[in-house]
Backbone and ligand atoms as CSV (ligand in chain L), in Angstrom:
chain,resi,resn,atom,element,x,y,z
A,1,UNK,N,N,-13.999,7.139,-1.375
A,1,UNK,CA,C,-12.770,7.255,-0.577
A,1,UNK,C,C,-12.761,8.497,0.326
A,2,UNK,N,N,-13.735,9.410,0.108
A,2,UNK,CA,C,-13.808,10.625,0.949
A,2,UNK,C,C,-13.926,10.278,2.438
A,3,UNK,N,N,-14.737,9.248,2.718
A,3,UNK,CA,C,-14.936,8.827,4.113
A,3,UNK,C,C,-13.622,8.318,4.708
A,4,UNK,N,N,-12.891,7.572,3.904
A,4,UNK,CA,C,-11.610,7.023,4.366
A,4,UNK,C,C,-10.614,8.167,4.604
A,5,UNK,N,N,-10.575,9.085,3.660
A,5,UNK,CA,C,-9.661,10.234,3.764
A,5,UNK,C,C,-9.854,10.971,5.100
A,6,UNK,N,N,-11.133,11.126,5.476
A,6,UNK,CA,C,-11.435,11.848,6.727
A,6,UNK,C,C,-10.933,11.109,7.962
A,7,UNK,N,N,-10.731,9.803,7.823
A,7,UNK,CA,C,-10.277,8.993,8.969
A,7,UNK,C,C,-8.753,9.020,9.144
A,8,UNK,N,N,-8.041,9.537,8.130
A,8,UNK,CA,C,-6.577,9.593,8.240
A,8,UNK,C,C,-6.189,10.790,9.114
A,9,UNK,N,N,-5.324,10.508,10.088
A,9,UNK,CA,C,-4.997,11.538,11.090
A,9,UNK,C,C,-3.615,12.131,10.805
A,10,UNK,N,N,-3.535,13.459,10.802
A,10,UNK,CA,C,-2.243,14.152,10.627
A,10,UNK,C,C,-1.548,14.310,11.971
A,11,UNK,N,N,-0.299,13.872,12.030
A,11,UNK,CA,C,0.491,14.078,13.260
A,11,UNK,C,C,1.681,14.980,12.899
A,12,UNK,N,N,1.604,16.264,13.257
A,12,UNK,CA,C,2.695,17.179,12.914
A,12,UNK,C,C,3.970,16.852,13.687
A,13,UNK,N,N,5.098,17.039,12.996
A,13,UNK,CA,C,6.429,16.881,13.615
A,13,UNK,C,C,6.712,15.470,14.133
A,14,UNK,N,N,6.218,14.471,13.423
A,14,UNK,CA,C,6.542,13.072,13.743
A,14,UNK,C,C,6.996,12.382,12.462
A,15,UNK,N,N,8.047,11.565,12.476
A,15,UNK,CA,C,8.951,11.280,13.607
A,15,UNK,C,C,9.982,12.376,13.852
A,16,UNK,N,N,9.984,13.404,12.994
A,16,UNK,CA,C,10.897,14.530,13.278
A,16,UNK,C,C,10.279,15.842,12.842
A,17,UNK,N,N,10.844,16.901,13.327
A,17,UNK,CA,C,10.416,18.274,13.058
A,17,UNK,C,C,10.163,18.502,11.557
A,18,UNK,N,N,9.021,19.083,11.228
A,18,UNK,CA,C,8.755,19.462,9.838
A,18,UNK,C,C,8.007,18.418,9.020
A,19,UNK,N,N,7.911,17.183,9.514
A,19,UNK,CA,C,7.182,16.131,8.793
A,19,UNK,C,C,5.744,16.085,9.315
A,20,UNK,N,N,4.799,16.038,8.389
A,20,UNK,CA,C,3.410,15.780,8.817
A,20,UNK,C,C,3.138,14.312,8.542
A,21,UNK,N,N,3.105,13.521,9.589
A,21,UNK,CA,C,2.948,12.077,9.462
A,21,UNK,C,C,1.481,11.731,9.226
A,22,UNK,N,N,1.227,10.942,8.187
A,22,UNK,CA,C,-0.147,10.485,7.897
A,22,UNK,C,C,-0.381,9.197,8.682
A,23,UNK,N,N,-1.129,9.303,9.734
A,23,UNK,CA,C,-1.410,8.153,10.594
A,23,UNK,C,C,-2.640,7.415,10.056
A,24,UNK,N,N,-2.382,6.216,9.501
A,24,UNK,CA,C,-3.497,5.452,8.900
A,24,UNK,C,C,-4.160,4.512,9.903
A,25,UNK,N,N,-3.626,4.423,11.119
A,25,UNK,CA,C,-4.209,3.468,12.086
A,25,UNK,C,C,-5.668,3.805,12.375
A,26,UNK,N,N,-5.995,5.094,12.299
A,26,UNK,CA,C,-7.377,5.512,12.552
A,26,UNK,C,C,-8.322,5.045,11.433
A,27,UNK,N,N,-7.813,4.982,10.211
A,27,UNK,CA,C,-8.631,4.473,9.095
A,27,UNK,C,C,-8.726,2.949,9.142
A,28,UNK,N,N,-7.606,2.298,9.443
A,28,UNK,CA,C,-7.605,0.829,9.487
A,28,UNK,C,C,-8.431,0.320,10.660
A,29,UNK,N,N,-8.491,1.096,11.719
A,29,UNK,CA,C,-9.221,0.698,12.923
A,29,UNK,C,C,-10.719,0.887,12.802
A,30,UNK,N,N,-11.145,1.579,11.753
A,30,UNK,CA,C,-12.576,1.782,11.511
A,30,UNK,C,C,-13.055,0.683,10.562
A,31,UNK,N,N,-13.945,-0.196,11.019
A,31,UNK,CA,C,-14.319,-1.361,10.201
A,31,UNK,C,C,-14.770,-1.009,8.783
A,32,UNK,N,N,-15.596,0.048,8.658
A,32,UNK,CA,C,-16.096,0.402,7.323
A,32,UNK,C,C,-14.982,0.927,6.425
A,33,UNK,N,N,-14.085,1.718,6.985
A,33,UNK,CA,C,-12.998,2.275,6.180
A,33,UNK,C,C,-12.044,1.177,5.717
A,34,UNK,N,N,-11.693,0.288,6.627
A,34,UNK,CA,C,-10.778,-0.802,6.252
A,34,UNK,C,C,-11.410,-1.644,5.140
A,35,UNK,N,N,-12.694,-1.917,5.284
A,35,UNK,CA,C,-13.396,-2.716,4.266
A,35,UNK,C,C,-13.415,-1.979,2.924
A,36,UNK,N,N,-13.694,-0.664,2.974
A,36,UNK,CA,C,-13.733,0.129,1.731
A,36,UNK,C,C,-12.397,0.077,1.008
A,37,UNK,N,N,-11.318,0.196,1.765
A,37,UNK,CA,C,-9.972,0.189,1.167
A,37,UNK,C,C,-9.726,-1.149,0.463
A,38,UNK,N,N,-9.968,-2.230,1.165
A,38,UNK,CA,C,-9.672,-3.549,0.596
A,38,UNK,C,C,-10.647,-3.879,-0.543
A,39,UNK,N,N,-11.920,-3.490,-0.393
A,39,UNK,CA,C,-12.898,-3.738,-1.465
A,39,UNK,C,C,-12.508,-3.003,-2.749
A,40,UNK,N,N,-12.099,-1.761,-2.602
A,40,UNK,CA,C,-11.741,-0.940,-3.770
A,40,UNK,C,C,-10.533,-1.537,-4.505
A,41,UNK,N,N,-9.538,-1.964,-3.749
A,41,UNK,CA,C,-8.348,-2.559,-4.357
A,41,UNK,C,C,-8.685,-3.907,-4.986
A,42,UNK,N,N,-9.540,-4.670,-4.320
A,42,UNK,CA,C,-9.935,-5.987,-4.840
A,42,UNK,C,C,-10.640,-5.828,-6.186
A,43,UNK,N,N,-11.548,-4.844,-6.236
A,43,UNK,CA,C,-12.298,-4.560,-7.468
A,43,UNK,C,C,-11.332,-4.256,-8.617
A,44,UNK,N,N,-10.305,-3.442,-8.303
A,44,UNK,CA,C,-9.360,-3.038,-9.348
A,44,UNK,C,C,-8.524,-4.217,-9.861
A,45,UNK,N,N,-8.109,-5.098,-8.953
A,45,UNK,CA,C,-7.126,-6.124,-9.340
A,45,UNK,C,C,-7.713,-7.509,-9.566
A,46,UNK,N,N,-9.019,-7.655,-9.308
A,46,UNK,CA,C,-9.658,-8.978,-9.370
A,46,UNK,C,C,-9.358,-9.728,-10.673
A,47,UNK,N,N,-9.430,-9.014,-11.808
A,47,UNK,CA,C,-9.276,-9.687,-13.100
A,47,UNK,C,C,-7.884,-9.530,-13.707
A,48,UNK,N,N,-6.938,-9.133,-12.911
A,48,UNK,CA,C,-5.590,-8.902,-13.455
A,48,UNK,C,C,-4.657,-10.092,-13.258
A,49,UNK,N,N,-5.216,-11.221,-12.832
A,49,UNK,CA,C,-4.413,-12.451,-12.712
A,49,UNK,C,C,-3.132,-12.232,-11.888
A,50,UNK,N,N,-3.291,-11.678,-10.721
A,50,UNK,CA,C,-2.135,-11.420,-9.844
A,50,UNK,C,C,-1.731,-12.734,-9.155
A,51,UNK,N,N,-0.458,-13.110,-9.292
A,51,UNK,CA,C,0.051,-14.315,-8.605
A,51,UNK,C,C,0.508,-13.992,-7.181
A,52,UNK,N,N,1.199,-12.847,-7.027
A,52,UNK,CA,C,1.762,-12.486,-5.728
A,52,UNK,C,C,1.484,-11.011,-5.412
A,53,UNK,N,N,1.079,-10.775,-4.180
A,53,UNK,CA,C,0.985,-9.395,-3.697
A,53,UNK,C,C,2.167,-9.176,-2.753
A,54,UNK,N,N,3.015,-8.229,-3.120
A,54,UNK,CA,C,4.210,-7.930,-2.317
A,54,UNK,C,C,3.911,-6.708,-1.453
A,55,UNK,N,N,4.127,-6.842,-0.134
A,55,UNK,CA,C,3.923,-5.725,0.786
A,55,UNK,C,C,5.254,-5.234,1.313
A,56,UNK,N,N,5.350,-3.921,1.530
A,56,UNK,CA,C,6.583,-3.326,2.058
A,56,UNK,C,C,6.441,-3.138,3.576
A,57,UNK,N,N,7.461,-3.571,4.295
A,57,UNK,CA,C,7.582,-3.494,5.756
A,57,UNK,C,C,7.313,-2.064,6.243
A,58,UNK,N,N,6.459,-1.833,7.170
A,58,UNK,CA,C,5.597,-2.755,7.850
A,58,UNK,C,C,4.132,-2.498,7.544
A,59,UNK,N,N,3.780,-1.234,7.280
A,59,UNK,CA,C,2.349,-0.947,7.090
A,59,UNK,C,C,1.821,-1.504,5.775
A,60,UNK,N,N,2.728,-1.717,4.815
A,60,UNK,CA,C,2.314,-2.331,3.555
A,60,UNK,C,C,1.793,-3.750,3.764
A,61,UNK,N,N,2.286,-4.407,4.820
A,61,UNK,CA,C,1.860,-5.801,5.083
A,61,UNK,C,C,0.361,-5.893,5.358
A,62,UNK,N,N,-0.170,-4.877,6.019
A,62,UNK,CA,C,-1.581,-4.914,6.432
A,62,UNK,C,C,-2.469,-4.952,5.193
A,63,UNK,N,N,-2.136,-4.093,4.233
A,63,UNK,CA,C,-2.927,-4.026,3.002
A,63,UNK,C,C,-2.645,-5.237,2.120
A,64,UNK,N,N,-1.370,-5.590,1.999
A,64,UNK,CA,C,-0.981,-6.689,1.110
A,64,UNK,C,C,-1.565,-8.021,1.587
A,65,UNK,N,N,-1.572,-8.247,2.888
A,65,UNK,CA,C,-2.101,-9.509,3.417
A,65,UNK,C,C,-3.582,-9.661,3.125
A,66,UNK,N,N,-4.327,-8.615,3.414
A,66,UNK,CA,C,-5.780,-8.663,3.186
A,66,UNK,C,C,-6.084,-8.814,1.691
A,67,UNK,N,N,-5.336,-8.077,0.874
A,67,UNK,CA,C,-5.584,-8.097,-0.571
A,67,UNK,C,C,-5.178,-9.432,-1.203
A,68,UNK,N,N,-4.081,-9.995,-0.749
A,68,UNK,CA,C,-3.676,-11.310,-1.268
A,68,UNK,C,C,-4.792,-12.316,-0.999
A,69,UNK,N,N,-5.395,-12.224,0.180
A,69,UNK,CA,C,-6.485,-13.137,0.533
A,69,UNK,C,C,-7.694,-12.950,-0.394
A,70,UNK,N,N,-8.115,-11.708,-0.597
A,70,UNK,CA,C,-9.314,-11.501,-1.428
A,70,UNK,C,C,-9.054,-11.836,-2.894
A,71,UNK,N,N,-7.804,-11.692,-3.339
A,71,UNK,CA,C,-7.488,-11.982,-4.750
A,71,UNK,C,C,-7.140,-13.450,-4.974
A,72,UNK,N,N,-6.992,-14.187,-3.892
A,72,UNK,CA,C,-6.560,-15.579,-4.041
A,72,UNK,C,C,-5.115,-15.658,-4.518
A,73,UNK,N,N,-4.312,-14.666,-4.125
A,73,UNK,CA,C,-2.896,-14.622,-4.514
A,73,UNK,C,C,-2.030,-14.959,-3.302
A,74,UNK,N,N,-0.727,-15.124,-3.529
A,74,UNK,CA,C,0.196,-15.335,-2.417
A,74,UNK,C,C,0.655,-13.997,-1.866
A,75,UNK,N,N,1.073,-13.989,-0.614
A,75,UNK,CA,C,1.612,-12.775,0.013
A,75,UNK,C,C,3.126,-12.904,0.157
A,76,UNK,N,N,3.841,-11.848,-0.221
A,76,UNK,CA,C,5.304,-11.841,-0.100
A,76,UNK,C,C,5.750,-10.565,0.628
A,77,UNK,N,N,6.544,-10.709,1.698
A,77,UNK,CA,C,7.048,-9.516,2.385
A,77,UNK,C,C,8.394,-9.035,1.850
A,78,UNK,N,N,8.530,-7.728,1.701
A,78,UNK,CA,C,9.851,-7.099,1.568
A,78,UNK,C,C,10.123,-6.482,2.928
A,79,UNK,N,N,11.233,-6.926,3.566
A,79,UNK,CA,C,11.471,-6.521,4.941
A,79,UNK,C,C,12.712,-5.658,5.104
A,80,UNK,N,N,12.752,-4.959,6.216
A,80,UNK,CA,C,13.971,-4.240,6.574
A,80,UNK,C,C,15.058,-5.278,6.825
A,81,UNK,N,N,16.275,-4.891,6.593
A,81,UNK,CA,C,17.398,-5.819,6.647
A,81,UNK,C,C,17.491,-6.601,7.958
A,82,UNK,N,N,17.790,-7.892,7.844
A,82,UNK,CA,C,18.068,-8.709,9.026
A,82,UNK,C,C,16.883,-9.461,9.614
A,83,UNK,N,N,15.720,-9.366,8.997
A,83,UNK,CA,C,14.523,-9.993,9.562
A,83,UNK,C,C,14.126,-11.293,8.856
A,84,UNK,N,N,14.548,-11.455,7.615
A,84,UNK,CA,C,14.135,-12.654,6.862
A,84,UNK,C,C,15.132,-13.783,7.104
A,85,UNK,N,N,14.624,-15.000,7.366
A,85,UNK,CA,C,15.509,-16.076,7.788
A,85,UNK,C,C,16.262,-16.811,6.673
A,86,UNK,N,N,15.725,-16.802,5.457
A,86,UNK,CA,C,16.339,-17.591,4.384
A,86,UNK,C,C,17.229,-16.683,3.518
A,87,UNK,N,N,17.771,-17.235,2.442
A,87,UNK,CA,C,18.660,-16.459,1.556
A,87,UNK,C,C,17.876,-15.324,0.897
A,88,UNK,N,N,18.467,-14.151,0.894
A,88,UNK,CA,C,17.742,-12.983,0.378
A,88,UNK,C,C,18.503,-12.255,-0.721
A,89,UNK,N,N,17.763,-11.407,-1.422
A,89,UNK,CA,C,18.343,-10.385,-2.293
A,89,UNK,C,C,18.137,-9.062,-1.571
A,90,UNK,N,N,19.194,-8.273,-1.507
A,90,UNK,CA,C,19.141,-7.012,-0.738
A,90,UNK,C,C,19.338,-5.835,-1.673
A,91,UNK,N,N,18.814,-4.701,-1.226
A,91,UNK,CA,C,19.111,-3.456,-1.945
A,91,UNK,C,C,19.159,-2.307,-0.933
A,92,UNK,N,N,20.108,-1.393,-1.145
A,92,UNK,CA,C,20.203,-0.210,-0.287
A,92,UNK,C,C,19.815,1.018,-1.088
A,93,UNK,N,N,19.217,1.966,-0.425
A,93,UNK,CA,C,18.850,3.215,-1.101
A,93,UNK,C,C,19.019,4.385,-0.132
A,94,UNK,N,N,19.172,5.572,-0.701
A,94,UNK,CA,C,19.437,6.765,0.121
A,94,UNK,C,C,18.158,7.333,0.711
A,95,UNK,N,N,18.252,7.736,1.955
A,95,UNK,CA,C,17.183,8.493,2.590
A,95,UNK,C,C,17.655,9.940,2.688
A,96,UNK,N,N,16.801,10.810,3.196
A,96,UNK,CA,C,17.184,12.209,3.357
A,96,UNK,C,C,18.487,12.289,4.185
A,97,UNK,N,N,18.511,11.532,5.281
A,97,UNK,CA,C,19.736,11.416,6.065
A,97,UNK,C,C,20.091,9.941,6.130
A,98,UNK,N,N,21.250,9.556,5.594
A,98,UNK,CA,C,21.691,8.171,5.680
A,98,UNK,C,C,21.088,7.293,4.609
A,99,UNK,N,N,21.030,5.982,4.891
A,99,UNK,CA,C,20.485,5.053,3.901
A,99,UNK,C,C,19.733,3.929,4.592
A,100,UNK,N,N,19.044,3.128,3.788
A,100,UNK,CA,C,18.222,2.046,4.308
A,100,UNK,C,C,18.438,0.815,3.435
A,101,UNK,N,N,18.331,-0.359,4.017
A,101,UNK,CA,C,18.452,-1.597,3.234
A,101,UNK,C,C,17.195,-2.433,3.440
A,102,UNK,N,N,16.659,-2.949,2.335
A,102,UNK,CA,C,15.497,-3.840,2.403
A,102,UNK,C,C,15.831,-5.126,1.651
A,103,UNK,N,N,15.088,-6.187,1.939
A,103,UNK,CA,C,15.398,-7.460,1.285
A,103,UNK,C,C,14.161,-8.314,1.079
A,104,UNK,N,N,14.331,-9.316,0.203
A,104,UNK,CA,C,13.245,-10.243,-0.140
A,104,UNK,C,C,13.848,-11.643,-0.221
A,105,UNK,N,N,13.099,-12.648,0.163
A,105,UNK,CA,C,13.593,-14.020,-0.023
A,105,UNK,C,C,13.787,-14.280,-1.511
A,106,UNK,N,N,14.936,-14.842,-1.860
A,106,UNK,CA,C,15.247,-14.956,-3.291
A,106,UNK,C,C,14.341,-15.949,-4.033
A,107,UNK,N,N,13.669,-16.839,-3.272
A,107,UNK,CA,C,12.756,-17.783,-3.937
A,107,UNK,C,C,11.280,-17.393,-3.753
A,108,UNK,N,N,11.022,-16.135,-3.334
A,108,UNK,CA,C,9.639,-15.730,-3.033
A,108,UNK,C,C,8.799,-15.493,-4.283
A,109,UNK,N,N,9.488,-15.181,-5.389
A,109,UNK,CA,C,8.784,-14.922,-6.651
A,109,UNK,C,C,9.478,-15.709,-7.748
A,110,UNK,N,N,8.688,-16.425,-8.541
A,110,UNK,CA,C,9.269,-17.182,-9.657
A,110,UNK,C,C,9.283,-16.285,-10.897
A,111,UNK,N,N,10.286,-16.499,-11.783
A,111,UNK,CA,C,10.340,-15.681,-13.010
A,111,UNK,C,C,9.008,-15.743,-13.763
A,112,UNK,N,N,8.528,-14.583,-14.176
A,112,UNK,CA,C,7.290,-14.514,-14.953
A,112,UNK,C,C,6.031,-14.367,-14.122
A,113,UNK,N,N,6.128,-14.508,-12.815
A,113,UNK,CA,C,4.922,-14.345,-11.994
A,113,UNK,C,C,4.440,-12.897,-12.046
A,114,UNK,N,N,3.108,-12.773,-12.006
A,114,UNK,CA,C,2.500,-11.439,-12.091
A,114,UNK,C,C,2.353,-10.870,-10.678
A,115,UNK,N,N,2.987,-9.709,-10.496
A,115,UNK,CA,C,3.142,-9.173,-9.145
A,115,UNK,C,C,2.494,-7.794,-9.007
A,116,UNK,N,N,1.799,-7.626,-7.880
A,116,UNK,CA,C,1.320,-6.311,-7.469
A,116,UNK,C,C,2.114,-5.935,-6.222
A,117,UNK,N,N,2.712,-4.756,-6.209
A,117,UNK,CA,C,3.437,-4.303,-5.008
A,117,UNK,C,C,2.609,-3.207,-4.346
A,118,UNK,N,N,2.526,-3.274,-3.016
A,118,UNK,CA,C,1.699,-2.276,-2.330
A,118,UNK,C,C,2.380,-1.766,-1.059
A,119,UNK,N,N,2.194,-0.459,-0.823
A,119,UNK,CA,C,2.647,0.142,0.434
A,119,UNK,C,C,1.587,1.146,0.873
A,120,UNK,N,N,1.712,1.599,2.107
A,120,UNK,CA,C,0.677,2.515,2.610
A,120,UNK,C,C,0.777,3.894,1.973
A,121,UNK,N,N,2.016,4.349,1.733
A,121,UNK,CA,C,2.158,5.755,1.351
A,121,UNK,C,C,3.343,5.981,0.425
A,122,UNK,N,N,3.108,6.794,-0.619
A,122,UNK,CA,C,4.183,7.211,-1.520
A,122,UNK,C,C,4.632,8.612,-1.122
A,123,UNK,N,N,5.907,8.730,-0.711
A,123,UNK,CA,C,6.462,10.057,-0.392
A,123,UNK,C,C,7.458,10.396,-1.495
A,124,UNK,N,N,8.758,10.190,-1.267
A,124,UNK,CA,C,9.743,10.508,-2.327
A,124,UNK,C,C,9.839,9.394,-3.375
A,125,UNK,N,N,9.353,8.206,-3.027
A,125,UNK,CA,C,9.388,7.086,-3.969
A,125,UNK,C,C,10.622,6.200,-3.837
A,126,UNK,N,N,11.566,6.594,-2.988
A,126,UNK,CA,C,12.813,5.830,-2.852
A,126,UNK,C,C,12.593,4.396,-2.386
A,127,UNK,N,N,11.732,4.228,-1.412
A,127,UNK,CA,C,11.465,2.890,-0.871
A,127,UNK,C,C,10.878,1.992,-1.948
A,128,UNK,N,N,9.881,2.506,-2.656
A,128,UNK,CA,C,9.209,1.670,-3.659
A,128,UNK,C,C,10.100,1.419,-4.876
A,129,UNK,N,N,10.915,2.387,-5.227
A,129,UNK,CA,C,11.847,2.186,-6.342
A,129,UNK,C,C,12.764,0.998,-6.027
A,130,UNK,N,N,13.241,0.957,-4.782
A,130,UNK,CA,C,14.116,-0.141,-4.355
A,130,UNK,C,C,13.334,-1.460,-4.319
A,131,UNK,N,N,12.123,-1.418,-3.794
A,131,UNK,CA,C,11.282,-2.623,-3.724
A,131,UNK,C,C,10.987,-3.179,-5.110
A,132,UNK,N,N,10.671,-2.294,-6.041
A,132,UNK,CA,C,10.362,-2.718,-7.410
A,132,UNK,C,C,11.597,-3.338,-8.059
A,133,UNK,N,N,12.760,-2.798,-7.744
A,133,UNK,CA,C,13.997,-3.338,-8.298
A,133,UNK,C,C,14.220,-4.774,-7.804
A,134,UNK,N,N,13.926,-5.039,-6.533
A,134,UNK,CA,C,14.078,-6.408,-6.006
A,134,UNK,C,C,13.158,-7.379,-6.751
A,135,UNK,N,N,11.919,-6.973,-6.959
A,135,UNK,CA,C,10.959,-7.844,-7.654
A,135,UNK,C,C,11.430,-8.109,-9.090
A,136,UNK,N,N,11.903,-7.072,-9.754
A,136,UNK,CA,C,12.406,-7.212,-11.123
A,136,UNK,C,C,13.629,-8.132,-11.166
A,137,UNK,N,N,14.514,-7.992,-10.167
A,137,UNK,CA,C,15.717,-8.854,-10.115
A,137,UNK,C,C,15.356,-10.326,-9.992
A,138,UNK,N,N,14.221,-10.617,-9.338
A,138,UNK,CA,C,13.792,-12.015,-9.215
A,138,UNK,C,C,13.047,-12.504,-10.465
A,139,UNK,N,N,12.813,-11.600,-11.406
A,139,UNK,CA,C,12.133,-11.986,-12.647
A,139,UNK,C,C,10.628,-11.820,-12.597
A,140,UNK,N,N,10.131,-11.187,-11.544
A,140,UNK,CA,C,8.693,-10.937,-11.440
A,140,UNK,C,C,8.242,-9.882,-12.441
A,141,UNK,N,N,7.011,-10.040,-12.923
A,141,UNK,CA,C,6.442,-9.039,-13.841
A,141,UNK,C,C,5.565,-8.108,-13.014
A,142,UNK,N,N,5.971,-6.849,-12.883
A,142,UNK,CA,C,5.211,-5.918,-12.050
A,142,UNK,C,C,3.997,-5.414,-12.831
A,143,UNK,N,N,2.830,-5.871,-12.419
A,143,UNK,CA,C,1.585,-5.489,-13.099
A,143,UNK,C,C,1.235,-4.048,-12.729
A,144,UNK,N,N,1.360,-3.727,-11.454
A,144,UNK,CA,C,1.097,-2.359,-10.998
A,144,UNK,C,C,1.709,-2.172,-9.614
A,145,UNK,N,N,1.897,-0.905,-9.257
A,145,UNK,CA,C,2.347,-0.531,-7.913
A,145,UNK,C,C,1.221,0.291,-7.301
A,146,UNK,N,N,0.774,-0.104,-6.102
A,146,UNK,CA,C,-0.380,0.574,-5.492
A,146,UNK,C,C,-0.027,1.165,-4.135
A,147,UNK,N,N,-0.665,2.298,-3.845
A,147,UNK,CA,C,-0.512,2.951,-2.544
A,147,UNK,C,C,-1.894,3.326,-2.028
A,148,UNK,N,N,-2.006,3.315,-0.714
A,148,UNK,CA,C,-3.225,3.865,-0.133
A,148,UNK,C,C,-3.199,5.393,-0.294
A,149,UNK,N,N,-2.022,5.996,-0.063
A,149,UNK,CA,C,-1.899,7.465,-0.094
A,149,UNK,C,C,-0.723,7.888,-0.972
A,150,UNK,N,N,-0.960,8.905,-1.807
A,150,UNK,CA,C,0.130,9.530,-2.562
A,150,UNK,C,C,0.268,10.983,-2.100
A,151,UNK,N,N,1.427,11.326,-1.536
A,151,UNK,CA,C,1.707,12.735,-1.209
A,151,UNK,C,C,2.224,13.363,-2.495
A,152,UNK,N,N,1.302,13.830,-3.329
A,152,UNK,CA,C,1.637,14.198,-4.717
A,152,UNK,C,C,2.684,15.321,-4.808
A,153,UNK,N,N,2.696,16.208,-3.804
A,153,UNK,CA,C,3.628,17.347,-3.855
A,153,UNK,C,C,5.089,16.902,-3.779
A,154,UNK,N,N,5.336,15.681,-3.364
A,154,UNK,CA,C,6.714,15.157,-3.308
A,154,UNK,C,C,7.128,14.486,-4.627
A,155,UNK,N,N,6.156,14.330,-5.520
A,155,UNK,CA,C,6.404,13.813,-6.873
A,155,UNK,C,C,7.146,12.470,-6.901
A,156,UNK,N,N,6.794,11.604,-5.961
A,156,UNK,CA,C,7.420,10.281,-5.897
A,156,UNK,C,C,7.181,9.441,-7.144
A,157,UNK,N,N,6.094,9.719,-7.843
A,157,UNK,CA,C,5.770,8.959,-9.059
A,157,UNK,C,C,6.864,9.063,-10.112
A,158,UNK,N,N,7.588,10.178,-10.095
A,158,UNK,CA,C,8.661,10.364,-11.089
A,158,UNK,C,C,9.711,9.261,-10.993
A,159,UNK,N,N,9.956,8.789,-9.757
A,159,UNK,CA,C,10.945,7.721,-9.572
A,159,UNK,C,C,10.410,6.379,-10.067
A,160,UNK,N,N,9.098,6.291,-10.263
A,160,UNK,CA,C,8.463,5.004,-10.613
A,160,UNK,C,C,7.911,5.040,-12.026
A,161,UNK,N,N,8.446,5.933,-12.864
A,161,UNK,CA,C,7.783,6.163,-14.146
A,161,UNK,C,C,7.822,4.993,-15.130
A,162,UNK,N,N,8.671,4.008,-14.873
A,162,UNK,CA,C,8.655,2.802,-15.733
A,162,UNK,C,C,7.447,1.929,-15.442
A,163,UNK,N,N,6.759,2.225,-14.337
A,163,UNK,CA,C,5.674,1.349,-13.888
A,163,UNK,C,C,4.325,2.064,-13.910
A,164,UNK,N,N,3.278,1.240,-13.908
A,164,UNK,CA,C,1.932,1.771,-13.723
A,164,UNK,C,C,1.732,1.939,-12.212
A,165,UNK,N,N,1.307,3.137,-11.804
A,165,UNK,CA,C,1.165,3.452,-10.371
A,165,UNK,C,C,-0.273,3.868,-10.086
A,166,UNK,N,N,-0.827,3.318,-9.011
A,166,UNK,CA,C,-2.202,3.641,-8.626
A,166,UNK,C,C,-2.251,4.036,-7.155
A,167,UNK,N,N,-3.034,5.047,-6.839
A,167,UNK,CA,C,-3.238,5.361,-5.413
A,167,UNK,C,C,-4.718,5.627,-5.146
A,168,UNK,N,N,-5.140,5.281,-3.934
A,168,UNK,CA,C,-6.551,5.451,-3.571
A,168,UNK,C,C,-6.861,6.887,-3.187
A,169,UNK,N,N,-5.899,7.534,-2.501
A,169,UNK,CA,C,-6.143,8.876,-1.954
A,169,UNK,C,C,-4.921,9.751,-2.219
A,170,UNK,N,N,-5.167,10.975,-2.706
A,170,UNK,CA,C,-4.058,11.917,-2.917
A,170,UNK,C,C,-4.156,13.068,-1.938
A,171,UNK,N,N,-3.003,13.495,-1.461
A,171,UNK,CA,C,-2.941,14.714,-0.629
A,171,UNK,C,C,-2.008,15.703,-1.289
L,1,LIG,P1,P,9.499,7.274,0.443
L,1,LIG,O1,O,10.550,6.226,0.263
L,1,LIG,O2,O,10.046,8.647,0.651
L,1,LIG,O3,O,8.452,7.235,-0.655
L,1,LIG,O4,O,8.770,6.961,1.827
L,1,LIG,C1,C,7.808,5.985,1.884
L,1,LIG,C2,C,7.823,5.234,3.175
L,1,LIG,O5,O,7.990,6.091,4.307
L,1,LIG,C3,C,6.503,4.531,3.344
L,1,LIG,O6,O,6.749,3.199,3.768
L,1,LIG,C4,C,5.757,5.348,4.367
L,1,LIG,O7,O,5.134,4.492,5.283
L,1,LIG,C5,C,6.793,6.208,5.064
L,1,LIG,N1,N,6.447,7.653,5.080
L,1,LIG,C6,C,7.107,8.657,4.460
L,1,LIG,N2,N,6.557,9.840,4.673
L,1,LIG,C7,C,5.484,9.630,5.456
L,1,LIG,C8,C,4.449,10.477,6.017
L,1,LIG,N3,N,4.424,11.798,5.836
L,1,LIG,N4,N,3.471,9.882,6.743
L,1,LIG,C9,C,3.484,8.546,6.944
L,1,LIG,N5,N,4.418,7.704,6.444
L,1,LIG,C10,C,5.407,8.231,5.711
């Protein structure tokens, strides 16, 4: 993963002052790095009988789509509010300033299905905590929660301590 780590680009003060944004487009755009990421995740989850890979809007979709394909699992999106056309389950959570709402189609996961949830990056953990709650509300069994990047100094894992959490790269 060292090679992949080197491909991640730091953008200071984006989207606002004081944030160092981890730009993964440079890693995803490099054929070898993208392959390494998906191969590594596939290796980890191949034998875990995953029924559904849930991706979080929007960068989580890139990883979740590719991984669902290699695992022979279904892909399920958790989207920002107002984008899904059918009946949904919604959840709101607090951000540093204001709040955010995400949702999932209520029939996207059947009770008892084995679910892997994935996003590009773990920061405070608020987004994933909300996403995991939606999956649990539908009766999905969360096998693991995966991230490409964990910003460990923000201790987002503490919010996810009921779950098994895996990340490919730590900063
Ligand atoms: P959080 O809910 O605080 O864990 O934030 C996670 C979400 O915000 C993920 O979907 C990330 O894509 C995005 N995010 C938060 N901080 C950063 C950062 N420093 N660089 C890139 N994306 C970030």
